[in-house]
N, C-alpha and C positions, 0 to 999 in steps of 0.2 A: 433395619429399614432404611433405605437410602432416601434422603430428601434434598432437593435443591430449592433454595429460597432466594428470590430476587428481591431487591429493596431499592429504594431511591427514585421511584417514579413520582409523578405528580403533574401538577399544572403549572406551565411556564409560558411566559410571553415569547412571541417571535423573536429570535436573535438570542435568547436566553440559554442557559446551560443546565444540565443535570448529570449526575453521576450515578449510574446504576451499579449495584453490587450482586454478586452471584456467590453464595456460599453453600456449602454442602455438609450433610451429615451422614454418616455410614460409608462414606468413600473419601479418598484422599483426591481432591480436585486436581492437585498439581500433576497427577498421573494421567490426566485425560487432556485431549484436545477439547477446548470449550468453545461453543459457538453461541452467538446472540441471534435471536430471530425475532421478527415482529409480525404481527397480524393486525391489520385495521379492518373495521366492519365492512363486510362485503367484498374483501380483497383476499387473495391467496397469501399464505404465510411466505415471508421473504427472508432469506438469509442476509443478515447485516454485517456481521464480522466474526471472526475466528482467530483464536490464538493456539499455536501448537509449537512446542519446542522452541519458542523463541520467534517463530514465524508468525505474521499476522496477515489476514485477509479482510478486505472491507469492499462492500458493494459499492457500485459506482455512485449510487445516490447518496452515500454518506461519506465517501473519501474526502479527506481534508477537513472534515467536521468532527468525526467520531475517532476515538482512540481507544483501543483495547489493551488491557495490561492485566498483570496478575502479581499478587503479593504472595509469595511462596510461604513466608512465615505465618500469614494470616489464611494461607489456603483459600484465597479469595480472587475472583476475577472481576475486573471493573470495566465498564463501558463509559467513557467520558464523552458526553454529547455536548458539542458546542454549536453556535449558530443554528439553533433549532427552527424548523419551519413547520407551518400547519401540517404539511404532508408527512411529517414525522410521527404524527399522533397515531398511537397503536398500543397494543399490548405488547410488551417486550419479554421474551423468555430466554432464559439460558439453557444450555444443554450440555451435559457431559457426553461428548460424542462417543458412540451413538446408542448410549444405553439409558440415560436418564434426562428427564427434562422437569424443570420447575413449573409453577403454576402461573407465573407471569406477574408483571407489574405495569399498571397502566401509565402511559405518558401521554399527556394532552398538551398540545401547543396551541395556544389561542390568545388572543387580546380581549 
């Protein structure tokens, strides 16, 4: 059974940082392009970032603040989020494109 698990979410003040992790069981994550998505209450799901064969993509809303990376030895993908803003508040999901998705981790940016 394939499972993706996100971790690292939480409550942080504006301007703070969090690092999300995405780990998988049942598949080798390094064989997939991995995307990060987020969904805030009442809003559509938004693609945040993607990493594929060394190439990366960022939504304009997070460019310059978020960094996606992968640790092949740990078979884990990370999303480093800096200079967080209240509008970054959402449930963040990772996905092994386009087959599997995790349950998400809550990120709340608030003072």
